[in-house]
C-alpha positions in Angstrom: 0.2 -0.2 -0.1 2.8 2.4 1.0 5.0 1.4 -2.3 1.2 2.5 -4.5 1.2 5.8 -2.8 4.4 6.8 -3.4 4.0 5.5 -7.0 0.3 7.8 -7.1 2.4 10.5 -6.0 5.0 10.5 -8.3 2.5 10.2 -11.3 0.5 13.0 -10.0 4.0 15.3 -9.7 4.9 14.1 -13.4 1.1 14.8 -14.5 1.4 18.2 -13.2 4.5 19.0 -14.5 3.0 17.7 -17.8 0.3 19.9 -17.6 2.1 23.2 -16.5 3.6 22.6 -20.0 0.3 22.4 -21.6 1.0 18.6 -22.7 -2.2 17.2 -22.1 -1.8 14.1 -24.1 1.1 13.5 -22.1 -0.3 14.0 -18.8 -3.3 11.7 -19.5 -0.8 9.1 -20.7 1.4 9.3 -17.1 -2.5 8.9 -15.5 -4.0 6.3 -17.2 -4.4 3.5 -14.5 -4.1 5.7 -12.0 -6.4 4.4 -8.9 -5.2 6.5 -5.7 -6.6 5.0 -2.5 -6.1 8.3 -0.4 -8.9 10.9 -0.8 -6.1 14.1 -1.2 -4.5 11.8 -3.9 -8.2 11.1 -5.6 -8.8 14.7 -5.7 -5.4 15.6 -7.0 -6.2 13.1 -9.9 -9.4 14.4 -10.8 -7.8 17.8 -11.3 -5.3 16.5 -13.3 -7.6 14.4 -15.5 -10.3 17.4 -15.6 -7.6 20.0 -16.4 -6.0 17.9 -19.3 -9.7 17.8 -20.6 -9.9 21.5 -20.6 -6.4 22.0 -21.8 -7.7 19.8 -25.2 -11.1 22.3 -25.1 -8.9 25.5 -25.2 -6.8 24.3 -28.0 -9.8 23.4 -30.1 -11.5 26.9 -28.6 -8.5 28.7 -30.4 -8.8 26.6 -33.4 -12.1 27.7 -33.6 -13.7 24.4 -33.4 -16.4 25.4 -30.7 -18.5 22.0 -30.6 -15.4 20.1 -30.0 -14.0 22.6 -27.5 -17.4 22.2 -25.7 -17.4 18.5 -25.4 -13.9 18.6 -24.0 -15.3 21.2 -21.4 -18.1 18.8 -20.6 -16.0 16.1 -20.0 -14.0 17.9 -17.6 -16.8 19.5 -15.8 -18.3 15.5 -15.6 -15.0 14.8 -13.9 -15.3 17.4 -11.3 -19.2 17.7 -10.2 -18.8 14.0 -8.5 -15.7 15.3 -6.4 -17.0 19.0 -6.1 -18.6 19.2 -2.7 -15.9 17.4 -1.3 -13.2 19.4 -2.9 -15.1 22.8 -1.4 -15.3 20.5 2.3 -11.0 20.1 1.7 -10.5 23.7 0.6 -8.7 22.4 -3.0 -9.3 25.7 -4.5 -7.7 24.6 -7.9 -10.5 21.9 -8.4 -13.3 24.3 -7.5 -11.8 27.1 -9.7 -11.5 25.3 -12.6 -14.9 24.0 -12.1 -16.1 27.6 -11.9 -14.3 28.5 -14.7 -15.1 25.9 -17.4 -19.1 26.2 -16.0 -18.6 30.0 -17.3 -16.6 28.9 -20.5 -19.7 26.7 -21.3 -22.2 29.6 -20.6 -20.5 31.7 -22.8 -20.5 29.3 -25.5 -23.6 28.3 -25.4 -24.8 32.6 -25.3 -22.2 32.8 -28.2 -24.0 29.9 -30.2 -27.3 31.5 -30.1 
């Protein structure tokens, strides 16, 4: 169990570095199969996966592919929402902030499509 915790922490660290470099695919590959048992690491895993999807969405948005961007944002929100209450209770500001930002982005995209 301790070995798994260390391995999960290393994966999350590597994924975070890749996300900072805007490498969503690399981060997703690093996180494939990750299933931490620690609740805090579960929050971080959810955040990283959602952030990777959001990065893909923004890349599509910049390319003018609004519907594809929207799908990536919805995917990210679907990852975040089941953990949102717990994230708020734990003070996980980044996860909550990402949720709020993507929720606003979807509203903006929806209003722009009208």
